[in-house]
BAZANU-464210 format. One line per field, with one value per residue (C-alpha): z, y, x; residue in one letter; residue number from 1. Coordinates in Angstrom, 1 decimal, always signed. Each point is the difference from the previous one (the first is absolute). Layout:
BAZANU-464210
w	Z_...
v	Y_...
u	X_...
res	a_...
n	NUM_...
***
This chain:
BAZANU-464210
w	+11.3_-1.4_+1.2_+2.5_+2.5_-1.7_-2.1_+1.9_+3.5_-1.1_+0.5_-3.1_-2.9_-3.2_-1.1_-1.5_-2.4_-2.3_-1.8_-1.6_-2.0_+0.0_-1.5_-3.1_-0.7_+0.4_-2.2_-2.8_+0.2_+0.0_-2.8_-2.3_+1.2_-0.1_-3.7_-1.0_+1.7_-1.2_-3.7_+0.4_+1.3_-2.8_-2.5_+2.0_-0.2_-3.6_+0.6_+2.7_-2.8_-2.1_+3.0_+0.6_+3.3_+0.7_-0.3_+2.9_+2.3_-1.3_+0.3_+3.7_+0.6_-1.5_+1.9_+3.2_-0.9_-0.6_+3.2_+1.9_-1.7_+1.1_+3.6_-0.2_+0.5_+3.4_+1.1_-1.3_+2.2_+2.9_-0.5_-0.5_+3.5_+1.7_+0.2_+1.6_-1.7_+0.2_-2.3_+2.5_+0.8_-2.6_-2.8_+1.3_-0.2_-3.6_-1.3_+1.8_-1.4_-3.5_+0.0_+1.5_-1.9_-3.3_+1.1_+0.7_-2.7_-2.6_+1.2_-0.8_-3.3_-1.0_+0.8_-2.0_-3.0_+0.3_+0.3_-3.0_-2.1_+1.4_-0.9_-3.5_-0.9_+2.0_-0.1_-2.8_-0.7_+3.4_+1.8_-3.0_+1.3_+3.3_-1.7_-0.2_+0.6_+2.4_+2.1_+0.1_+1.2_+2.7_+1.0_+0.3_+2.1_+2.4_+0.2_+0.9_+2.5_+1.7_+0.2_+1.0_+2.9_+1.3_-0.3_+1.9_+2.8_+0.3_+0.1_+2.6_+2.3_-0.7_+0.8_+3.1_+2.9_-2.1_+0.4_-2.2_-1.0_-1.6_-3.2_-0.1_+1.6_+3.0_-0.1_+2.9_+0.6_-1.2_-3.3_-0.4_+0.6_-2.7_-2.5_+0.5_-0.6_-3.2_-1.6_-1.9_-1.7_-0.7_-1.3_+0.3_-1.9_-2.9_+0.1_-0.4_-2.6_-2.1_+0.0_-1.0_-2.8_-1.6_+0.3_-1.5_-2.9_-0.7_+0.3_-2.4_-2.6_+0.0_-1.6_-2.9_-2.7_-2.5_+2.3_-1.4_+2.2_+0.0_+1.2_+2.6_+1.4_+0.2_+2.0_+2.2_+0.6_+0.5_+2.6_+1.8_+0.2_+1.6_+2.6_+0.8_+0.5_+2.3_+2.0_+0.4_+0.8_+2.2_+1.7_+2.1_+1.5_+1.0_+1.3_+2.2_+1.2_+0.8_+1.9_+2.0_+0.8_+1.0_+2.4_+1.5_+0.5_+1.9_+2.0_+0.6_+2.0_+0.5_-2.1_-1.4_-1.1_-1.9_-2.1_-0.5_-1.3_-2.4_-1.3_-0.4_-2.7_-1.7_+0.0_-1.5_-2.6_-1.2_-0.2_-2.2_-2.2_-0.5_-1.4_-2.9_-1.5_-0.8_-2.7_-1.2_-0.1_-3.0_-1.8_+0.4_-0.3_-2.9_-2.0_+0.5_-2.3_-3.6_-0.7_+3.0_-1.4_-3.4_+1.7_+1.8_-3.1_-1.9_+2.7_+0.5_-3.9_-0.2_+2.6_-1.7_-3.3_+1.5_+1.6_-3.3_-1.8_+2.7_-0.3_-3.8_+0.4_+2.3_-2.4_-2.8_+2.3_-0.8_+2.3_+2.6_-1.5_-3.4_-1.1_-1.1_-3.6_+0.0_+1.3_-2.7_-2.7_+1.1_+0.3_-3.6_-1.1_+1.6_-1.5_-3.5_+0.7_+1.0
v	-11.6_+3.1_+3.3_-1.6_+2.5_+3.3_+0.3_-2.3_-1.1_-3.5_-1.6_-2.3_+2.1_-1.3_+3.3_-1.7_-2.1_+2.7_+0.7_-3.5_+0.8_+3.8_+0.7_-2.5_+1.0_+3.9_-0.4_-1.5_+2.7_+2.7_-1.5_-0.8_+2.5_+3.1_-0.2_-1.3_+2.8_+2.7_-1.3_+0.1_+3.6_+1.1_-1.2_+1.4_+3.5_+0.1_-1.2_+2.8_+2.5_-1.6_+0.6_-3.7_-0.3_-3.7_+1.0_+2.5_-2.8_-2.6_+2.6_+0.7_-3.9_-0.4_+3.1_-1.6_-3.2_+1.8_+1.9_-3.1_-1.9_+2.7_-0.7_-3.8_+0.3_+1.6_-3.0_-2.4_+1.8_-0.2_-3.8_-0.6_+1.5_-2.0_+2.8_+2.4_+3.5_+1.9_+2.9_+2.2_+0.6_+2.6_-2.3_-2.8_+2.4_+1.2_-3.5_-1.5_+2.8_-0.3_-3.8_+0.0_+3.1_-1.7_-3.4_+1.2_+2.6_-2.8_-1.7_+3.1_+0.6_-3.6_+0.9_+3.1_-1.9_-2.4_+2.7_+1.8_-3.1_-0.7_+3.5_-0.2_-3.4_-0.1_+3.6_+1.6_+2.9_+0.5_+1.0_+1.2_+3.5_-1.1_-1.9_+2.9_+0.2_+2.9_-2.0_-3.1_+2.1_+1.6_-3.5_-1.2_+3.0_-0.5_-3.7_+0.8_+2.6_-2.2_-3.2_+2.0_+1.5_-3.0_-1.8_+2.8_-0.2_-3.8_+0.2_+2.8_-2.2_-3.0_+1.7_+1.9_-1.6_-2.7_-0.6_+1.8_-3.2_-1.3_+1.2_-0.5_-3.5_+1.2_-0.3_+2.1_-0.5_+3.6_-0.8_-3.2_+1.7_+2.6_-2.8_-1.8_+3.2_+0.9_-3.4_+0.1_+3.2_-1.4_-3.4_-1.4_+2.9_+0.0_-3.9_+0.1_+2.7_-1.6_-3.2_+1.8_+2.0_-2.8_-2.5_+2.7_+0.4_-3.9_-0.1_+3.0_-1.7_-3.1_+2.2_+1.1_-2.6_+1.5_-0.5_-2.6_-3.1_+0.3_+3.6_-0.9_-2.8_+2.3_+2.6_-2.6_-1.4_+3.4_+1.0_-3.3_+0.5_+3.5_-1.2_-3.2_+2.1_+2.4_-2.7_-2.2_+2.8_+2.3_-2.1_-2.2_+3.0_+1.7_-3.2_-0.6_+3.7_-0.2_-3.2_+1.4_+3.3_-1.8_-2.2_+3.0_+1.8_-3.0_-0.7_+3.7_+0.3_-3.6_-1.2_-3.6_-0.6_-3.3_+1.9_+3.0_-2.1_-1.9_+3.3_+1.7_-2.4_-0.2_+3.8_+0.5_-2.8_+1.6_+3.5_-1.5_-1.6_+3.5_+1.5_-2.4_+2.2_+2.6_-2.5_-1.2_+3.5_+1.4_-3.3_-0.3_+3.8_+0.9_-2.7_+2.0_+2.8_-1.0_+3.3_-0.4_-3.4_+1.7_+2.8_-2.3_-1.9_+3.4_+1.2_-3.2_-0.3_+3.5_-0.6_-3.3_+1.8_+2.9_-2.6_-1.8_+3.3_+1.0_-3.4_+0.3_+3.5_-1.5_-2.7_+2.5_+2.5_+2.8_+3.0_-0.2_+3.0_-1.7_-0.2_-3.2_+1.3_+0.8_-3.3_-1.7_+2.1_-1.0_-3.5_+0.0_+1.7_-2.8_-2.7_+1.7_+0.0_-3.6
u	+23.4_+1.9_-1.5_-2.3_-1.2_+0.6_-3.1_-2.4_-1.0_+0.4_+3.5_+0.0_-1.2_+1.7_+1.5_+2.9_-2.2_-1.4_+3.4_-0.2_-3.1_-0.2_+3.4_-0.3_-3.6_+0.7_+3.2_-2.1_-2.6_+2.6_+2.0_-3.1_-2.5_+1.9_+0.9_-3.4_-1.9_+2.6_-0.3_-3.9_+0.1_+2.3_-2.6_-3.0_+1.4_-1.0_-3.4_-0.5_+0.6_-2.9_-2.4_-0.7_-1.8_+1.0_+3.5_-0.1_-1.2_+2.5_+2.8_-0.8_-0.2_+3.5_+1.3_-1.2_+1.8_+3.3_-0.1_-0.9_+2.9_+2.4_-0.9_+0.8_+3.8_-0.7_-2.2_+2.6_+2.6_-2.4_-0.6_+3.6_+0.7_-2.6_-2.5_+2.4_-0.6_+3.2_-0.9_-1.8_-3.7_-0.7_+1.3_-2.3_-3.0_+1.0_+0.6_-3.1_-2.1_+1.1_-0.4_-3.5_-1.3_+0.9_-1.1_-3.6_+0.0_+0.5_-3.2_-1.9_+1.6_-0.8_-3.5_+0.0_+1.4_-2.9_-2.5_+1.3_-0.2_-3.6_-1.1_+1.5_-1.4_-3.3_-1.0_+2.0_-2.4_-1.8_+3.3_+2.0_+0.3_+1.4_+2.9_+2.5_+3.7_-0.4_-2.7_+2.3_+2.9_-2.1_-1.2_+3.5_+1.2_-3.0_+0.9_+3.7_-1.0_-2.6_+2.1_+3.1_-1.8_-1.5_+3.4_+1.5_-2.5_+0.4_+3.8_-0.1_-2.2_+2.4_+3.4_-1.4_+1.8_+1.8_+3.6_+2.5_+1.7_-3.2_-1.7_-3.9_+0.2_-2.1_-3.8_-1.5_-3.6_-1.0_+1.8_-1.9_-3.4_+1.0_+1.0_-3.3_-2.0_+1.9_+0.5_-3.4_+1.1_+3.6_-1.0_-3.4_-1.8_+2.5_-0.3_-3.9_+0.2_+2.6_-2.0_-3.3_+1.7_+1.9_-3.0_-2.3_+2.5_+0.0_-3.9_-0.2_+2.3_-2.3_-2.6_+2.2_-0.8_+2.4_+3.1_+2.2_+0.4_+3.8_-0.2_-2.6_+2.2_+2.9_-2.0_-1.4_+3.5_+1.5_-2.7_+0.2_+3.9_-0.5_-2.4_+1.9_+3.4_-1.8_-1.6_+3.0_+2.3_-2.0_-2.6_+2.3_+1.8_-3.5_-1.5_+3.0_+0.0_-3.8_+0.4_+3.0_-1.9_-3.1_+2.0_+1.8_-3.3_-1.4_+2.9_+0.6_+3.2_+0.7_+2.9_-0.2_+3.7_-0.8_-2.6_+2.2_+3.0_-2.1_-1.8_+3.5_+1.1_-3.3_-0.3_+3.5_-0.6_-3.1_+1.4_+2.8_-2.7_-1.7_+3.2_+0.0_-2.8_+2.8_+1.2_-3.4_-1.7_+2.1_-0.5_-3.6_-1.2_+2.1_-1.8_-3.2_+1.0_+1.0_+1.5_+2.4_+1.2_+0.6_+1.7_+2.3_+0.9_+0.6_+2.3_+1.9_+0.3_+1.4_+2.5_+1.1_+0.2_+2.1_+2.4_+0.3_+0.9_+2.5_+1.7_+0.2_+1.5_+2.7_+0.8_+0.5_+1.9_-2.6_-0.1_-2.8_-1.9_-0.3_-3.8_-1.6_-0.3_+3.8_+0.8_-2.1_+1.6_+3.5_-1.0_-1.2_+3.2_+2.0_-2.0_+0.7_+3.7_+0.0
res	m_g_n_t_t_m_c_s_e_c_s_s_m_p_f_n_v_t_k_y_f_k_i_p_i_y_s_i_v_v_a_a_g_l_p_l_n_c_l_a_l_w_a_l_v_h_q_i_k_r_s_v_v_l_s_v_y_i_m_n_l_l_l_a_n_v_l_q_i_l_t_l_p_f_w_m_y_y_s_y_h_n_h_h_w_g_l_g_g_v_m_c_v_v_v_g_l_a_f_r_t_n_f_y_a_k_n_n_f_l_c_l_i_a_m_e_r_y_i_g_i_v_h_p_l_k_f_h_k_l_q_t_t_q_g_a_i_r_m_c_i_f_t_w_l_l_v_g_t_l_c_a_i_g_i_g_l_q_v_e_g_s_k_a_e_c_c_l_d_a_f_p_l_n_y_v_f_f_k_v_a_t_i_s_f_s_f_f_i_p_l_v_l_m_g_f_f_y_f_s_i_l_f_e_l_r_k_v_a_s_l_e_r_r_v_r_r_q_i_y_g_f_v_s_l_i_l_a_s_f_f_l_l_f_i_p_f_h_v_t_s_c_y_k_y_s_f_d_i_l_k_k_n_v_v_d_c_s_f_e_e_n_m_f_i_y_s_h_v_t_v_c_l_t_t_l_g_n_i_l_d_p_l_l_y_i_l_i_l_k_d_i_r_i_e_l_i_s_l_l_s_f_r_a_r_k_t_e_i_l_f_t_m_e_q_q_d_l_p_p_h_t_t_t_g_q_m_q_d_q_t_g_t_q_e_g_i_h
n	1_2_3_4_5_6_7_8_9_10_11_12_13_14_15_16_17_18_19_20_21_22_23_24_25_26_27_28_29_30_31_32_33_34_35_36_37_38_39_40_41_42_43_44_45_46_47_48_49_50_51_52_53_54_55_56_57_58_59_60_61_62_63_64_65_66_67_68_69_70_71_72_73_74_75_76_77_78_79_80_81_82_83_84_85_86_87_88_89_90_91_92_93_94_95_96_97_98_99_100_101_102_103_104_105_106_107_108_109_110_111_112_113_114_115_116_117_118_119_120_121_122_123_124_125_126_127_128_129_130_131_132_133_134_135_136_137_138_139_140_141_142_143_144_145_146_147_148_149_150_151_152_153_154_155_156_157_158_159_160_161_162_163_164_165_166_167_168_169_170_171_172_173_174_175_176_177_178_179_180_181_182_183_184_185_186_187_188_189_190_191_192_193_194_195_196_197_198_199_200_201_202_203_204_205_206_207_208_209_210_211_212_213_214_215_216_217_218_219_220_221_222_223_224_225_226_227_228_229_230_231_232_233_234_235_236_237_238_239_240_241_242_243_244_245_246_247_248_249_250_251_252_253_254_255_256_257_258_259_260_261_262_263_264_265_266_267_268_269_270_271_272_273_274_275_276_277_278_279_280_281_282_283_284_285_286_287_288_289_290_291_292_293_294_295_296_297_298_299_300_301_302_303_304_305_306_307_308_309_310_311_312_313_314_315_316_317_318_319_320_321_322_323_324_325_326_327_328_329_330_331_332_333_334_335_336_337_338
***
C-alpha cells in the first residue's frame, strides 16, 4: 500500500491513506485559521501598547497558531506523496521543530491565560504586583525556550538513524522513553492546572451575589466552551500517544504490525483534530477582552469607511489626494447646482 517499507518495518502500513483526510482538514485550517489569527494579532498590537497582561499571553498563543499553520502545507505535500519526504533532511527537521514547538507551546500559553484570569478574579489584590507586562513577556520567553529545547531534543532522537525519505514517522525506543518522561510537562500538568484555574473561577463567581444571572450564565458557558474544546481537541491525541508509547515500551524491540497499522491511522487523525484549535483559538480568546472586540470593530469600520470614501471619489472623478472635507464641499456644490 503506497510507500510501504520505506518508513516502517511493516510491509502494509497505510501511508497512502492520510492524504484523504489530512489535505482537506489542513486546507480548511490554513484558509480559515490564517486570516483569523492575523486579524486577531492585528487588534492585539494596540492592547500591548496599553500594557494589558492578558494580551501578551493571547498574542503568543496566536503567534504559535500562525507559525504552526505555516507548516501545514509541507505536511499536505508529505501526505500527498504517500509519506515520501523529498525536501531534504534539514527541511524535515526545521518543519518538524516548528510544528511541534508551536503545538506544545500552545498548551502552556492556554494554561498561562487561565492562570491570569484566575489571579485577576480569585486573587485580584494578593498577586496584583506580579501581573506586569514585563513579567508576562519574560514568562513567554521562558516558555518558548523550554518547549523549543525539549522539542529539539526529541526530534534529534527521532531522526537519528532514520531514513532520509521519511520525516518523523519512525519511533525509536530512546525517543519513546523521552516522550513518556516529558509528556507530563507538555500536556498533563497544563491540563490539570487549566481545570483547577477555571473551576476555581466558576466557584468564586458563585459567591458574587450582585452578578447578573445573564452575565453569570455567559461566563459559565464561555468557560465550559474553552474546557470542552481543549478536552475534545487535545486529549484524543495524547491518550493515543500514551497508549502507543506504553505498548512500545512493553514490547521493546518486537514489532506488532497489526497494532502499528491501526495506531498509525489513529495517531494521524488525532493530530489533524488538534490543528482545528488554530481556528477556534482566535474566536474563543478574543471574546475574553472586550477592548479587543471594540478595537476590531473600530478597525474594520475605519477600513469600511475608507473604502466607501474612495469609491465615492472614483465615482466623482476626484483626484486620489482629495481630503474628505474637500470631497464633501464639492458634493454640496454639485447638489446646489442640481
